[in-house]
PDB file of N, CA, C and O in Angstrom, chain B, residues numbered from 101:
ATOM      1  N   UNK B 101       0.833  -1.178   0.025  1.00  0.00           N
ATOM      2  CA  UNK B 101      -0.012   0.005  -0.010  1.00  0.00           C
ATOM      3  C   UNK B 101       0.905   1.253   0.013  1.00  0.00           C
ATOM      4  O   UNK B 101       0.799   2.101  -0.874  1.00  0.00           O
ATOM      5  N   UNK B 102       1.771   1.369   0.980  1.00  0.00           N
ATOM      6  CA  UNK B 102       2.682   2.499   1.028  1.00  0.00           C
ATOM      7  C   UNK B 102       4.011   2.050   0.350  1.00  0.00           C
ATOM      8  O   UNK B 102       4.567   0.989   0.633  1.00  0.00           O
ATOM      9  N   UNK B 103       4.447   2.891  -0.514  1.00  0.00           N
ATOM     10  CA  UNK B 103       5.729   2.615  -1.180  1.00  0.00           C
ATOM     11  C   UNK B 103       6.806   3.443  -0.520  1.00  0.00           C
ATOM     12  O   UNK B 103       6.612   4.623  -0.225  1.00  0.00           O
ATOM     13  N   UNK B 104       7.958   2.804  -0.289  1.00  0.00           N
ATOM     14  CA  UNK B 104       9.079   3.559   0.272  1.00  0.00           C
ATOM     15  C   UNK B 104       9.773   4.279  -0.892  1.00  0.00           C
ATOM     16  O   UNK B 104       9.893   3.765  -2.004  1.00  0.00           O
ATOM     17  N   UNK B 105      10.199   5.435  -0.586  1.00  0.00           N
ATOM     18  CA  UNK B 105      10.847   6.272  -1.609  1.00  0.00           C
ATOM     19  C   UNK B 105      12.295   5.796  -1.729  1.00  0.00           C
ATOM     20  O   UNK B 105      13.037   5.825  -0.747  1.00  0.00           O
ATOM     21  N   UNK B 106      12.692   5.372  -2.884  1.00  0.00           N
ATOM     22  CA  UNK B 106      14.058   4.934  -3.124  1.00  0.00           C
ATOM     23  C   UNK B 106      14.897   6.144  -3.517  1.00  0.00           C
ATOM     24  O   UNK B 106      14.868   6.571  -4.671  1.00  0.00           O
ATOM     25  N   UNK B 107      15.667   6.712  -2.538  1.00  0.00           N
ATOM     26  CA  UNK B 107      16.425   7.899  -2.748  1.00  0.00           C
ATOM     27  C   UNK B 107      17.915   7.533  -2.848  1.00  0.00           C
ATOM     28  O   UNK B 107      18.567   7.273  -1.836  1.00  0.00           O
ATOM     29  N   UNK B 108      18.427   7.516  -4.045  1.00  0.00           N
ATOM     30  CA  UNK B 108      19.825   7.129  -4.279  1.00  0.00           C
ATOM     31  C   UNK B 108      20.754   8.364  -4.512  1.00  0.00           C
ATOM     32  O   UNK B 108      21.926   8.203  -4.854  1.00  0.00           O
ATOM     33  N   UNK B 109      20.224   9.556  -4.327  1.00  0.00           N
ATOM     34  CA  UNK B 109      21.024  10.760  -4.627  1.00  0.00           C
ATOM     35  C   UNK B 109      21.896  11.130  -3.423  1.00  0.00           C
ATOM     36  O   UNK B 109      21.693  10.650  -2.307  1.00  0.00           O
ATOM     37  N   UNK B 110      22.850  11.980  -3.685  1.00  0.00           N
ATOM     38  CA  UNK B 110      23.722  12.505  -2.624  1.00  0.00           C
ATOM     39  C   UNK B 110      23.044  13.740  -2.007  1.00  0.00           C
ATOM     40  O   UNK B 110      22.305  14.466  -2.673  1.00  0.00           O
ATOM     41  N   UNK B 111      23.322  13.951  -0.714  1.00  0.00           N
ATOM     42  CA  UNK B 111      22.806  15.110  -0.049  1.00  0.00           C
ATOM     43  C   UNK B 111      23.756  16.291  -0.351  1.00  0.00           C
ATOM     44  O   UNK B 111      24.889  16.112  -0.798  1.00  0.00           O
ATOM     45  N   UNK B 112      23.247  17.479  -0.091  1.00  0.00           N
ATOM     46  CA  UNK B 112      24.041  18.696  -0.284  1.00  0.00           C
ATOM     47  C   UNK B 112      25.254  18.708   0.652  1.00  0.00           C
ATOM     48  O   UNK B 112      26.327  19.167   0.262  1.00  0.00           O
ATOM     49  N   UNK B 113      25.101  18.230   1.829  1.00  0.00           N
ATOM     50  CA  UNK B 113      26.249  18.192   2.829  1.00  0.00           C
ATOM     51  C   UNK B 113      27.301  17.240   2.323  1.00  0.00           C
ATOM     52  O   UNK B 113      28.481  17.572   2.430  1.00  0.00           O
ATOM     53  N   UNK B 114      26.973  16.071   1.776  1.00  0.00           N
ATOM     54  CA  UNK B 114      27.922  15.145   1.245  1.00  0.00           C
ATOM     55  C   UNK B 114      28.694  15.747   0.099  1.00  0.00           C
ATOM     56  O   UNK B 114      29.911  15.583   0.015  1.00  0.00           O
ATOM     57  N   UNK B 115      27.999  16.448  -0.792  1.00  0.00           N
ATOM     58  CA  UNK B 115      28.687  17.053  -1.918  1.00  0.00           C
ATOM     59  C   UNK B 115      29.637  18.198  -1.469  1.00  0.00           C
ATOM     60  O   UNK B 115      30.732  18.339  -2.015  1.00  0.00           O
ATOM     61  N   UNK B 116      29.235  18.969  -0.527  1.00  0.00           N
ATOM     62  CA  UNK B 116      30.091  20.061  -0.017  1.00  0.00           C
ATOM     63  C   UNK B 116      31.352  19.467   0.676  1.00  0.00           C
ATOM     64  O   UNK B 116      32.454  19.996   0.524  1.00  0.00           O
ATOM     65  N   UNK B 117      31.170  18.372   1.428  1.00  0.00           N
ATOM     66  CA  UNK B 117      32.318  17.733   2.091  1.00  0.00           C
ATOM     67  C   UNK B 117      33.307  17.219   1.016  1.00  0.00           C
ATOM     68  O   UNK B 117      34.514  17.399   1.171  1.00  0.00           O
ATOM     69  N   UNK B 118      32.837  16.610  -0.025  1.00  0.00           N
ATOM     70  CA  UNK B 118      33.702  16.116  -1.064  1.00  0.00           C
ATOM     71  C   UNK B 118      34.423  17.257  -1.790  1.00  0.00           C
ATOM     72  O   UNK B 118      35.603  17.134  -2.118  1.00  0.00           O
ATOM     73  N   UNK B 119      33.716  18.365  -2.040  1.00  0.00           N
ATOM     74  CA  UNK B 119      34.321  19.499  -2.693  1.00  0.00           C
ATOM     75  C   UNK B 119      35.413  20.101  -1.856  1.00  0.00           C
ATOM     76  O   UNK B 119      36.461  20.489  -2.373  1.00  0.00           O
ATOM     77  N   UNK B 120      35.172  20.184  -0.539  1.00  0.00           N
ATOM     78  CA  UNK B 120      36.194  20.752   0.423  1.00  0.00           C
ATOM     79  C   UNK B 120      37.393  19.862   0.441  1.00  0.00           C
ATOM     80  O   UNK B 120      38.518  20.362   0.435  1.00  0.00           O
ATOM     81  N   UNK B 121      37.208  18.545   0.463  1.00  0.00           N
ATOM     82  CA  UNK B 121      38.365  17.587   0.506  1.00  0.00           C
ATOM     83  C   UNK B 121      39.143  17.740  -0.775  1.00  0.00           C
ATOM     84  O   UNK B 121      40.371  17.805  -0.727  1.00  0.00           O
ATOM     85  N   UNK B 122      38.495  17.800  -1.912  1.00  0.00           N
ATOM     86  CA  UNK B 122      39.194  17.948  -3.228  1.00  0.00           C
ATOM     87  C   UNK B 122      39.953  19.284  -3.285  1.00  0.00           C
ATOM     88  O   UNK B 122      41.043  19.359  -3.853  1.00  0.00           O
ATOM     89  N   UNK B 123      39.362  20.345  -2.685  1.00  0.00           N
ATOM     90  CA  UNK B 123      40.066  21.651  -2.669  1.00  0.00           C
ATOM     91  C   UNK B 123      41.326  21.596  -1.835  1.00  0.00           C
ATOM     92  O   UNK B 123      42.350  22.169  -2.207  1.00  0.00           O
ATOM     93  N   UNK B 124      41.254  20.900  -0.698  1.00  0.00           N
ATOM     94  CA  UNK B 124      42.410  20.755   0.178  1.00  0.00           C
ATOM     95  C   UNK B 124      43.498  19.955  -0.569  1.00  0.00           C
ATOM     96  O   UNK B 124      44.662  20.356  -0.570  1.00  0.00           O
ATOM     97  N   UNK B 125      43.134  18.852  -1.191  1.00  0.00           N
ATOM     98  CA  UNK B 125      44.116  18.032  -1.960  1.00  0.00           C
ATOM     99  C   UNK B 125      44.741  18.829  -3.100  1.00  0.00           C
ATOM    100  O   UNK B 125      45.942  18.727  -3.351  1.00  0.00           O
ATOM    101  N   UNK B 126      43.918  19.626  -3.792  1.00  0.00           N
ATOM    102  CA  UNK B 126      44.444  20.446  -4.875  1.00  0.00           C
ATOM    103  C   UNK B 126      45.413  21.486  -4.375  1.00  0.00           C
ATOM    104  O   UNK B 126      46.413  21.760  -5.039  1.00  0.00           O
ATOM    105  N   UNK B 127      45.142  22.089  -3.194  1.00  0.00           N
ATOM    106  CA  UNK B 127      46.041  23.069  -2.643  1.00  0.00           C
ATOM    107  C   UNK B 127      47.369  22.426  -2.236  1.00  0.00           C
ATOM    108  O   UNK B 127      48.429  23.010  -2.463  1.00  0.00           O
ATOM    109  N   UNK B 128      47.325  21.242  -1.642  1.00  0.00           N
ATOM    110  CA  UNK B 128      48.540  20.543  -1.267  1.00  0.00           C
ATOM    111  C   UNK B 128      49.373  20.185  -2.528  1.00  0.00           C
ATOM    112  O   UNK B 128      50.593  20.351  -2.546  1.00  0.00           O
ATOM    113  N   UNK B 129      48.689  19.699  -3.561  1.00  0.00           N
ATOM    114  CA  UNK B 129      49.413  19.357  -4.804  1.00  0.00           C
ATOM    115  C   UNK B 129      50.028  20.625  -5.441  1.00  0.00           C
ATOM    116  O   UNK B 129      51.159  20.593  -5.926  1.00  0.00           O
ATOM    117  N   UNK B 130      49.285  21.720  -5.433  1.00  0.00           N
ATOM    118  CA  UNK B 130      49.826  22.955  -6.038  1.00  0.00           C
ATOM    119  C   UNK B 130      51.051  23.434  -5.257  1.00  0.00           C
ATOM    120  O   UNK B 130      52.040  23.852  -5.861  1.00  0.00           O
ATOM    121  N   UNK B 131      51.000  23.380  -3.933  1.00  0.00           N
ATOM    122  CA  UNK B 131      52.130  23.854  -3.143  1.00  0.00           C
ATOM    123  C   UNK B 131      53.357  22.924  -3.365  1.00  0.00           C
ATOM    124  O   UNK B 131      54.489  23.405  -3.422  1.00  0.00           O
ATOM    125  N   UNK B 132      53.139  21.650  -3.484  1.00  0.00           N
ATOM    126  CA  UNK B 132      54.228  20.740  -3.757  1.00  0.00           C
ATOM    127  C   UNK B 132      54.876  20.975  -5.108  1.00  0.00           C
ATOM    128  O   UNK B 132      56.098  20.976  -5.255  1.00  0.00           O
ATOM    129  N   UNK B 133      54.016  21.170  -6.077  1.00  0.00           N
ATOM    130  CA  UNK B 133      54.506  21.486  -7.440  1.00  0.00           C
ATOM    131  C   UNK B 133      55.265  22.782  -7.448  1.00  0.00           C
ATOM    132  O   UNK B 133      56.277  22.880  -8.142  1.00  0.00           O
ATOM    133  N   UNK B 134      54.842  23.759  -6.733  1.00  0.00           N
ATOM    134  CA  UNK B 134      55.484  25.053  -6.679  1.00  0.00           C
ATOM    135  C   UNK B 134      56.886  24.909  -6.067  1.00  0.00           C
ATOM    136  O   UNK B 134      57.845  25.504  -6.556  1.00  0.00           O
ATOM    137  N   UNK B 135      56.994  24.114  -4.992  1.00  0.00           N
ATOM    138  CA  UNK B 135      58.324  23.898  -4.383  1.00  0.00           C
ATOM    139  C   UNK B 135      59.264  23.196  -5.342  1.00  0.00           C
ATOM    140  O   UNK B 135      60.441  23.553  -5.403  1.00  0.00           O
ATOM    141  N   UNK B 136      58.801  22.224  -6.082  1.00  0.00           N
ATOM    142  CA  UNK B 136      59.649  21.475  -6.999  1.00  0.00           C
ATOM    143  C   UNK B 136      60.094  22.367  -8.151  1.00  0.00           C
ATOM    144  O   UNK B 136      61.244  22.277  -8.581  1.00  0.00           O
ATOM    145  N   UNK B 137      59.214  23.227  -8.662  1.00  0.00           N
ATOM    146  CA  UNK B 137      59.582  24.084  -9.793  1.00  0.00           C
ATOM    147  C   UNK B 137      60.587  25.105  -9.368  1.00  0.00           C
ATOM    148  O   UNK B 137      61.477  25.445 -10.148  1.00  0.00           O
ATOM    149  N   UNK B 138      60.485  25.616  -8.148  1.00  0.00           N
ATOM    150  CA  UNK B 138      61.452  26.640  -7.696  1.00  0.00           C
ATOM    151  C   UNK B 138      62.829  26.002  -7.502  1.00  0.00           C
ATOM    152  O   UNK B 138      63.843  26.613  -7.839  1.00  0.00           O
ATOM    153  N   UNK B 139      62.876  24.789  -6.968  1.00  0.00           N
ATOM    154  CA  UNK B 139      64.189  24.118  -6.805  1.00  0.00           C
ATOM    155  C   UNK B 139      64.815  23.760  -8.139  1.00  0.00           C
ATOM    156  O   UNK B 139      66.036  23.829  -8.277  1.00  0.00           O
ATOM    157  N   UNK B 140      64.013  23.378  -9.127  1.00  0.00           N
ATOM    158  CA  UNK B 140      64.532  23.137 -10.437  1.00  0.00           C
ATOM    159  C   UNK B 140      65.059  24.424 -11.069  1.00  0.00           C
ATOM    160  O   UNK B 140      66.090  24.395 -11.741  1.00  0.00           O
ATOM    161  N   UNK B 141      64.390  25.526 -10.874  1.00  0.00           N
ATOM    162  CA  UNK B 141      64.780  26.806 -11.349  1.00  0.00           C
ATOM    163  C   UNK B 141      66.125  27.206 -10.714  1.00  0.00           C
ATOM    164  O   UNK B 141      67.008  27.739 -11.386  1.00  0.00           O
ATOM    165  N   UNK B 142      66.259  26.939  -9.408  1.00  0.00           N
ATOM    166  CA  UNK B 142      67.512  27.284  -8.759  1.00  0.00           C
ATOM    167  C   UNK B 142      68.701  26.427  -9.290  1.00  0.00           C
ATOM    168  O   UNK B 142      69.817  26.925  -9.437  1.00  0.00           O
ATOM    169  N   UNK B 143      68.435  25.162  -9.566  1.00  0.00           N
ATOM    170  CA  UNK B 143      69.441  24.298 -10.127  1.00  0.00           C
ATOM    171  C   UNK B 143      69.905  24.761 -11.495  1.00  0.00           C
ATOM    172  O   UNK B 143      71.093  24.721 -11.813  1.00  0.00           O
ATOM    173  N   UNK B 144      68.924  25.212 -12.318  1.00  0.00           N
ATOM    174  CA  UNK B 144      69.306  25.738 -13.608  1.00  0.00           C
ATOM    175  C   UNK B 144      70.091  27.008 -13.489  1.00  0.00           C
ATOM    176  O   UNK B 144      70.997  27.220 -14.295  1.00  0.00           O
ATOM    177  N   UNK B 145      69.817  27.848 -12.564  1.00  0.00           N
ATOM    178  CA  UNK B 145      70.559  29.079 -12.351  1.00  0.00           C
ATOM    179  C   UNK B 145      72.004  28.783 -11.940  1.00  0.00           C
ATOM    180  O   UNK B 145      72.948  29.414 -12.415  1.00  0.00           O
ATOM    181  N   UNK B 146      72.146  27.809 -11.047  1.00  0.00           N
ATOM    182  CA  UNK B 146      73.522  27.462 -10.619  1.00  0.00           C
ATOM    183  C   UNK B 146      74.337  26.891 -11.782  1.00  0.00           C
ATOM    184  O   UNK B 146      75.523  27.186 -11.929  1.00  0.00           O
ATOM    185  N   UNK B 147      73.695  26.087 -12.584  1.00  0.00           N
ATOM    186  CA  UNK B 147      74.354  25.523 -13.753  1.00  0.00           C
ATOM    187  C   UNK B 147      74.752  26.642 -14.743  1.00  0.00           C
ATOM    188  O   UNK B 147      75.844  26.613 -15.312  1.00  0.00           O
ATOM    189  N   UNK B 148      73.865  27.612 -14.936  1.00  0.00           N
ATOM    190  CA  UNK B 148      74.143  28.722 -15.852  1.00  0.00           C
ATOM    191  C   UNK B 148      75.302  29.579 -15.335  1.00  0.00           C
ATOM    192  O   UNK B 148      76.169  29.991 -16.105  1.00  0.00           O
ATOM    193  N   UNK B 149      75.308  29.839 -14.031  1.00  0.00           N
ATOM    194  CA  UNK B 149      76.461  30.659 -13.519  1.00  0.00           C
ATOM    195  C   UNK B 149      77.767  29.911 -13.614  1.00  0.00           C
ATOM    196  O   UNK B 149      78.806  30.530 -13.843  1.00  0.00           O
ATOM    197  N   UNK B 150      77.754  28.601 -13.448  1.00  0.00           N
ATOM    198  CA  UNK B 150      78.951  27.803 -13.566  1.00  0.00           C
ATOM    199  C   UNK B 150      79.446  27.888 -15.025  1.00  0.00           C
ATOM    200  O   UNK B 150      80.633  28.090 -15.281  1.00  0.00           O
ATOM    201  N   UNK B 151      78.544  27.736 -15.930  1.00  0.00           N
ATOM    202  CA  UNK B 151      78.953  27.844 -17.370  1.00  0.00           C
ATOM    203  C   UNK B 151      79.466  29.201 -17.724  1.00  0.00           C
ATOM    204  O   UNK B 151      80.386  29.314 -18.535  1.00  0.00           O
ATOM    205  N   UNK B 152      78.904  30.249 -17.144  1.00  0.00           N
ATOM    206  CA  UNK B 152      79.377  31.621 -17.429  1.00  0.00           C
ATOM    207  C   UNK B 152      80.785  31.811 -16.892  1.00  0.00           C
ATOM    208  O   UNK B 152      81.643  32.411 -17.539  1.00  0.00           O
ATOM    209  N   UNK B 153      81.005  31.274 -15.668  1.00  0.00           N
ATOM    210  CA  UNK B 153      82.353  31.379 -15.080  1.00  0.00           C
ATOM    211  C   UNK B 153      83.385  30.661 -15.936  1.00  0.00           C
ATOM    212  O   UNK B 153      84.477  31.182 -16.159  1.00  0.00           O
ATOM    213  N   UNK B 154      83.053  29.490 -16.407  1.00  0.00           N
ATOM    214  CA  UNK B 154      84.005  28.725 -17.263  1.00  0.00           C
ATOM    215  C   UNK B 154      84.219  29.477 -18.587  1.00  0.00           C
ATOM    216  O   UNK B 154      85.338  29.463 -19.100  1.00  0.00           O
ATOM    217  N   UNK B 155      83.237  30.107 -19.141  1.00  0.00           N
ATOM    218  CA  UNK B 155      83.360  30.800 -20.365  1.00  0.00           C
ATOM    219  C   UNK B 155      84.224  32.063 -20.242  1.00  0.00           C
ATOM    220  O   UNK B 155      84.961  32.421 -21.161  1.00  0.00           O
ATOM    221  N   UNK B 156      84.113  32.739 -19.060  1.00  0.00           N
ATOM    222  CA  UNK B 156      84.896  33.964 -18.804  1.00  0.00           C
ATOM    223  C   UNK B 156      86.349  33.600 -18.627  1.00  0.00           C
ATOM    224  O   UNK B 156      87.213  34.329 -19.116  1.00  0.00           O
ATOM    225  N   UNK B 157      86.667  32.497 -17.945  1.00  0.00           N
ATOM    226  CA  UNK B 157      88.078  32.130 -17.702  1.00  0.00           C
ATOM    227  C   UNK B 157      88.696  31.626 -18.914  1.00  0.00           C
ATOM    228  O   UNK B 157      89.874  31.270 -18.903  1.00  0.00           O
TER     229      UNK B 157
END
């Protein structure tokens, strides 16, 4: 007589929690990438200055 409502959708709270978790992970990944790119840039600069010194001598 009474049918139960089959609700398979996500709630708004669940979606917001997932979005917040993804934002935190994206921030961590971006900061990690930023650190690696700056260290690679520093290595390239050191190599360039070494090559310039050798060229001058």
